[in-house]
C-alpha atoms as one frame of an Amber mdcrd trajectory, in Angstrom:
protein
  11.874  -2.460   9.851  12.938  -1.397  13.315  16.596  -1.890  12.396  16.136
   0.046   9.164  14.591   2.891  11.158  17.456   2.831  13.645  20.017   2.882
  10.806  18.066   5.739   9.169  17.642   3.796   5.925  14.146   5.105   5.243
  13.912   8.478   3.515  10.130   8.647   3.368   7.000   7.071   4.756   6.398
   5.418   1.393   9.553   3.297   1.752   8.493   2.234   5.213   4.963   1.511
   3.990   6.302  -0.666   1.185   8.200  -2.833   3.680   5.168  -2.991   5.972
   2.965  -4.279   3.146   5.585  -6.898   2.231   5.762  -8.129   5.830   1.971
  -8.397   6.012   1.770 -10.219   2.657   4.432 -12.696   3.767   2.625 -13.241
   7.036  -0.604 -14.085   5.243   1.144 -16.269   2.665   3.254 -18.366   5.022
   0.906 -18.882   7.987  -2.382 -20.676   8.503  -5.402 -18.429   7.850  -6.779
 -19.022  11.359  -3.457 -18.523  13.172  -2.862 -15.895  15.831  -0.122 -14.262
  13.737  -2.497 -13.796  10.788  -5.121 -12.258  13.061  -2.464  -9.904  14.456
  -1.321  -8.976  10.931  -4.888  -8.178   9.967  -5.250  -5.964  13.041  -1.940
  -4.214  12.303  -3.078  -3.543   8.754  -6.141  -1.745  10.102  -4.009   0.520
  12.289  -1.207   0.959   9.730  -1.788   4.603   8.750  -1.568   5.738  12.361
   1.458   3.541  13.142   3.382   4.657  10.063   2.640   8.326  10.651   3.770
   8.106  14.273   6.981   6.323  13.274   7.624   8.833  10.491   7.184  11.812
  12.789   9.339  10.233  15.488  12.130   9.555  12.972  11.836  12.815  10.990
  10.818  11.140   7.751   9.260  12.918   4.794   5.483  12.518   4.668   3.795
  12.887   1.287   0.015  13.172   1.077  -0.901  11.041  -1.929
C-alpha cells in the first residue's frame, strides 16, 4: 500500500480502504488466531478510519462520505 501511495496509484480513499481490508483478511486467514500479527491486525482495524483519512489527506486523495 505504501508503494501504491508513493506511485500515486490510488485515486480515492475507497481504493485504499479496499486494499487495507484485503491485507487484514489475508492476515487473519494465513496466521494463527493467537499470533502477534493477528492481534496487531485487529488493532489496526480499529484505528483504520483515522489512519486512512490521514493518509488520504497527506496524499491529496478524494474523500467520499458514504
